[in-house]
C-alpha positions in Angstrom: 68.9 39.5 116.4 66.4 41.9 115.1 67.7 44.6 117.4 71.2 43.9 116.2 70.4 43.7 112.7 68.7 47.3 113.1 71.5 48.5 114.9 74.0 47.6 112.1 71.5 49.0 109.6 71.6 52.2 111.3 75.2 52.2 111.9 75.7 51.7 108.0 73.6 54.7 107.5 75.5 57.0 110.0 78.8 55.7 108.3 77.5 56.5 104.9 76.4 60.0 105.8 79.8 60.7 107.5 81.4 59.4 104.5 79.4 61.8 102.2 80.3 64.7 104.6 84.1 64.0 104.6 83.9 63.6 100.8 82.2 66.9 100.6 84.8 68.5 102.8 87.5 67.0 101.0 86.3 68.2 97.7 88.8 71.2 98.0 91.4 72.8 100.5 92.7 76.3 101.2 92.5 79.3 98.8 94.4 80.9 96.0 95.5 84.5 96.0 96.5 86.5 93.0 98.5 89.1 94.8 98.1 92.6 93.2 101.3 93.7 94.7 102.9 91.5 92.1 101.2 93.5 89.3 102.6 96.6 90.8 106.0 95.3 90.9 106.5 96.0 94.7 109.4 94.5 96.9 108.9 90.9 98.0 108.5 92.0 101.7 105.5 94.2 100.6 103.9 91.1 98.6 104.5 89.3 102.2 102.5 91.9 104.1 99.6 91.8 101.6 99.5 88.1 101.9 99.5 88.3 105.6 96.6 90.7 105.5 94.6 88.4 103.1 95.4 85.3 105.5 93.8 87.4 108.5 90.6 88.7 106.6 89.8 85.4 105.1 89.9 84.0 108.6 86.9 86.1 109.3 84.8 84.7 106.3 84.4 81.1 107.3 86.4 79.7 104.4 89.4 77.7 105.0 92.3 79.8 105.7 95.1 77.3 105.1 97.1 76.3 102.8 97.0 79.8 101.2 98.6 79.5 97.8 100.1 82.4 95.7 99.2 82.2 92.1 100.4 84.1 89.1 98.5 82.8 86.1 95.5 80.6 85.2 97.6 77.3 84.8 98.4 77.7 88.6 94.8 76.5 89.0 93.9 74.5 86.1 97.0 72.3 85.7 98.4 72.6 89.4 97.9 68.9 90.1 96.7 69.8 93.8 93.5 69.3 95.4 91.3 72.0 94.0 91.4 75.3 95.9 88.2 76.1 97.9 88.3 79.7 96.9 90.1 82.2 94.6 90.7 85.9 95.2 91.8 87.5 92.1 90.8 89.6 89.1 88.2 88.5 86.5 90.7 87.0 84.3 91.9 84.4 86.7 88.4 84.2 88.3 86.3 83.6 85.3 88.7 81.3 83.5 89.0 79.1 86.7 85.3 77.8 86.2 84.8 78.7 89.9 81.5 80.5 90.9 81.5 84.2 91.3 80.6 85.0 94.8 81.4 88.8 95.1 83.3 91.3 93.3 84.6 95.0 93.7 82.5 97.0 91.1 85.0 99.6 90.8 85.6 100.0 87.3 89.2 99.3 85.7 89.8 101.6 82.5 92.7 100.1 80.7 94.9 102.0 78.1 97.7 101.3 75.8 100.8 103.5 76.0 101.9 103.7 72.5 105.4 104.2 71.6 104.8 105.8 68.1 106.7 108.0 65.4 109.5 110.5 66.1 108.1 114.0 65.3 110.5 116.8 63.7 112.3 118.6 66.4 111.1 116.2 69.2 112.3 116.7 72.7 114.1 114.0 74.4 111.8 112.0 77.0 108.7 113.9 76.6 105.6 113.2 78.5 102.8 111.2 77.1 99.9 112.9 75.4 96.4 111.8 75.3 95.0 110.2 71.9 92.1 112.7 72.3 94.2 115.8 72.3 95.4 114.9 68.7 93.8 116.0 65.2 91.2 113.4 64.3 93.1 112.3 61.3 96.1 111.7 63.5 94.2 109.8 65.8 92.9 107.4 63.0 96.4 106.9 61.8 97.8 105.8 65.3 95.0 103.6 65.9 95.5 101.9 62.5 99.0 101.7 63.1 98.5 100.0 66.5 96.4 97.3 64.9 99.7 96.2 63.3 102.1 96.6 66.2 103.0 94.6 69.2 102.3 95.5 72.7 103.5 94.1 76.1 101.1 93.2 78.8 101.4 91.4 82.2 100.2 87.6 82.1 96.7 87.4 83.7 96.6 91.1 83.8 93.2 92.7 83.3 94.5 95.7 81.1 96.2 93.0 78.6 93.0 91.1 78.6 90.7 94.0 77.7 93.3 95.3 75.0 93.4 91.8 73.4 89.6 91.5 73.5 89.2 94.8 71.6 92.1 94.1 69.0 93.8 97.5 69.8 97.3 95.8 68.9 98.2 93.2 66.6 99.4 91.0 69.4 99.8 91.6 73.0 103.0 89.6 74.6 102.4 88.2 77.9 105.2 88.9 80.5 105.0 87.3 83.8 104.7 89.6 86.8 107.9 90.0 88.9 108.7 91.3 92.3 110.3 94.8 92.3 109.7 95.2 88.4 106.1 95.7 87.6 105.1 98.1 85.0 108.7 99.6 84.6 109.5 96.1 83.2 107.2 96.6 80.6 108.2 99.9 79.5 111.7 98.6 79.2 110.5 95.6 76.9 108.7 97.9 74.9 111.3 100.4 74.6 113.9 97.9 73.5 111.7 96.2 71.0 110.8 99.8 69.5 112.2 101.0 66.1 111.2 104.0 64.0 109.3 101.6 61.6 108.4 99.3 64.5 106.0 100.7 67.0 105.4 99.0 70.1 102.9 99.8 73.2 102.0 98.8 76.8 98.9 97.8 78.2 98.4 99.6 81.6 96.2 102.0 83.3 95.7 105.6 82.5 97.2 106.9 85.9 100.3 104.9 85.2 100.5 105.6 81.6 100.2 109.5 82.0 103.3 109.3 84.3 105.5 107.0 82.1 108.9 108.0 80.5 111.3 106.4 78.3 114.1 108.2 80.4 116.9 105.7 81.4 115.5 103.1 79.2 117.7 101.3 76.7 116.6 100.7 73.1 117.6 99.1 69.8 117.5 102.8 68.5 118.5 105.7 70.6 115.4 107.5 68.7 113.2 105.8 71.2 113.8 108.8 73.6 112.4 111.2 71.0 109.3 108.9 70.1 106.0 110.5 71.0 104.1 108.5 73.7 100.5 108.6 73.1 97.8 107.2 75.8 95.2 105.4 73.9 92.0 104.2 75.9 90.0 101.1 75.4 86.3 101.3 74.6 85.5 98.9 77.6 86.0 98.7 81.3 86.2 95.8 83.8 85.3 95.3 87.5 88.0 94.8 90.0 89.3 91.9 92.2 86.6 89.6 93.7 85.9 86.3 95.4 85.5 82.9 93.3 84.4 79.7 95.1 84.8 76.1 94.4 81.4 74.1 93.7 81.9 72.1 97.0 81.8 75.0 99.1 78.6 74.9 101.2 76.3 77.6 100.3 76.0 78.8 103.9 79.8 79.3 103.9 79.6 81.4 100.7 76.9 83.5 102.2 79.2 84.2 105.2 82.3 84.8 103.2 80.0 87.3 100.9 78.7 89.0 104.0 82.2 89.5 105.1 83.2 91.3 102.0 80.3 93.4 101.8 80.5 94.5 105.5 83.9 95.5 105.0 84.0 99.2 106.2 87.1 101.6 106.5 89.8 99.0 105.9 93.2 99.5 107.0 95.6 100.7 104.3 97.4 97.3 104.1 94.3 95.5 103.7 93.0 97.7 101.3 96.2 97.1 99.2 95.9 93.5 99.7 92.4 93.6 98.3 93.2 96.0 95.7 90.7 98.6 96.8 90.2 102.0 95.6 88.6 104.8 97.4 84.9 104.0 95.6 85.1 100.1 96.4 81.8 98.2 96.7 81.5 94.5 96.7 78.4 93.2 95.2 76.9 89.7 94.0 76.8 90.1 90.3 73.7 88.9 88.5 74.1 86.4 85.5 73.8 89.3 83.0 76.8 91.1 84.9 78.7 88.0 84.8 78.2 87.7 81.2 79.4 91.5 80.5 82.4 90.8 82.8 83.4 87.8 80.6 82.7 89.7 77.3 85.3 92.6 78.6 87.9 90.2 78.5 87.1 88.3 75.5 85.6 85.1 77.1 82.1 83.7 75.9 79.9 82.2 78.6 
């Protein structure tokens, strides 16, 4: 009887340990992917290619590969009603608001700007190219900045550019527009052009490379004068880091370390993978310190 009692006590301990293990593994499932192709407005099949690349890369990290959920905004995480995702790959707006642990981020800086659709100068040409704010006289710069603080801008929902512009209060308000395949930034320009009037300036939150190539050509507006309005590229004072990996609290530390090593060991990625991870030519994945995470949060208007 004594041996039997010991056996059942031991069995109970083993079952208890197994139950704890199952519970720990069951704390999350799969991962969530904020596809950068959505922000670029690429076609659906190109977004699908990026998702395939992400799936293949994650399989090398030790993190669960499936199910892989596509997300567009923070509500897809916080109000999804699903078992929590084990990991998120996305920008700091999504990652930091999720409450997940920052595992590793791409330190390439993102410098947002506002493409401001401003006044119509006398004799202005049609659909002229944008000009940099810094190229204008100081007094005119101050006038534009002051007017923008009373104007409405358009930004992509969960976009890092919109978040930084909001945090710095460059525009009176930033209207969030959900990213859509095959539309992207051009959709923001179209919304801003249609809303613009001579006494009602508008703007678009974007990146400098995109803003400097922008044009009102072919866009419809409430006022035809929008095609003579001067486009001015207004930079933000701050910047943000790029996409990164964020992990759920139930993911074992050993798994997190393996995943971090996979990102930091990424060398000469294929072009499709670089697109899927939103990598530029100077990408570098690092594990941020607490101070760096606080700065990441501050840049997008979050307090930690």
